[in-house]
N, C-alpha and C positions, 0 to 999 in steps of 0.2 A: 772327252765328252761322253755323257751317259747316253746309252742307247734308249730310244723311245720304246714304250710299251708295244707298239706295233712291230718295231724292228725285232724285239725279243721274241714275240710271237712267231714271226717269220722264221727266226732261228730255231725255235723249238719244232716247228713244222718240219724244217729241214732235217733236224736231228731224228725225228721219228720216221721220216720217209726212208731212212737208211734200213730199217727193219722190215722184213717181208711178211711176217705173220704176227698175230696177236700175242703169242707166247713170247716172242722176243720183245715186243713193245711193253708187255707187263714186266718182263725181266728188267728192261731198262728203267722203268718207272720205279721198281724196287731198289735198283742201284742208286737212282737219284735220292731216294729216301735215305739210303744207308750213308750217302755223302753229306746229308744235312747235319750241320754242326749241332752238338747236344744243346738242348735248352736248359738254361740255368734252373735248377730245382725250385728256386724261389718263385718262378713264374708258372709252376705247375700247381696253380690254385683253382678253386672252383670259379672264381671271378674271370679267369682267363680261359676257361674251358669253353669250346664252341658248342652251343646247344644246336641240336639237329643232326649231329653226327652220331652214328651208331657206336663207333669206337671213340675212345677219349683222344681229343685233339686240343692242345693248348696253344694259344696265340698270344705273343707278346708284341705290342706295337709301341714304338717310340718316335717321337717327332724330333729330328735333328735340326734345331733352329739355326745352326750355323750354315747348313747347306739348304735348308728349306725342304727336307725330304723326309719320307717315312722310312723307318727301319723296322722290319718284321723279322721275328724269330718264332719258331714253332716246333712242336713235336707231336708225335702220335705213337700209339702202341701198335697200330696196324700198318704193316709195311707198304701196302698200296696207297693208303691214305697219306702216309708220310711222304711218299713220292709225289702225290698230288699237291700237298702243301709246299713241297720243295719247289715245284714248278710255279706255284703262286708267288712264293718268295722271290724266285728268279725274276718273275715278271713285274712285281710291284715294289719290292724293297729298293730303296734308292731313288724312288720316283717322288715327285712333288704331289701333295694332296690333290690339287686340281686335276692333274693328269690321271691319277687313279680314279677319281670320280667320273671323269669323262670317258674312261677307257671302255671300249667294247671288247670284252674278253671273248674272243671267238676261237681261240687256239684249241679248245677241247673238241669243238665240232670239227675243226679243220683237220685234226689228226684222227678223227673218228672215235675218240675216246668216249664221247657222250653215248655212243651206241653200245659200248662194251662195259659200262659200269652198271652195277646193280642199282636198283632204285634207292636203297639206303645210302650207297656211296655217292650217287648223284645229288641226293638231298644234302649230304654232308659237304659236297663241293660248293653247292649254292650257299650253304651256311658259312663256309670259310670266306667266299668271296663277299658275302653280305657283311660280315664282321670287319674284314680288311677295309672295305669302302666306308663302313661306319667309323672306324678309327681315323680314316683320312678325313672324313667329314668333320669330326670333332677337331682335328688339328687344323684344318682350314679355317674353321670358325675361330679358333684361338689366334691363328695367324692374322686374321683380319682385325681382331681386337688390339693386337700388339702394335 
């Protein structure tokens, strides 16, 4: 059984609680980014680049009709941003579009990351979430028509 988005958020909070200071938390975030599987070069297009991010971030979203879930893959040239997008993929990939649209993503506030990101990274994070939810909304609309 797939964990709910809230269960995954709780798990991420527990993971970050293990680290005592922000240098360790940033290091963990970078490690998460390094573990992100490479994005197929065919998806590194302008159409899949997230607007609003200072560094280049590409997001590929696919709807798995057999499971009724969204599958996200992504990449970034910036290590911290790559770590952020890897957290979002952990949260939202494999979830149903309706769950993604209803999710209150509060994990970044709960681990205090929202207080430790630059303004441009915060804007980028908002843009990544916006695009992931937009893809989920498009898939949910397709799902209803089918």
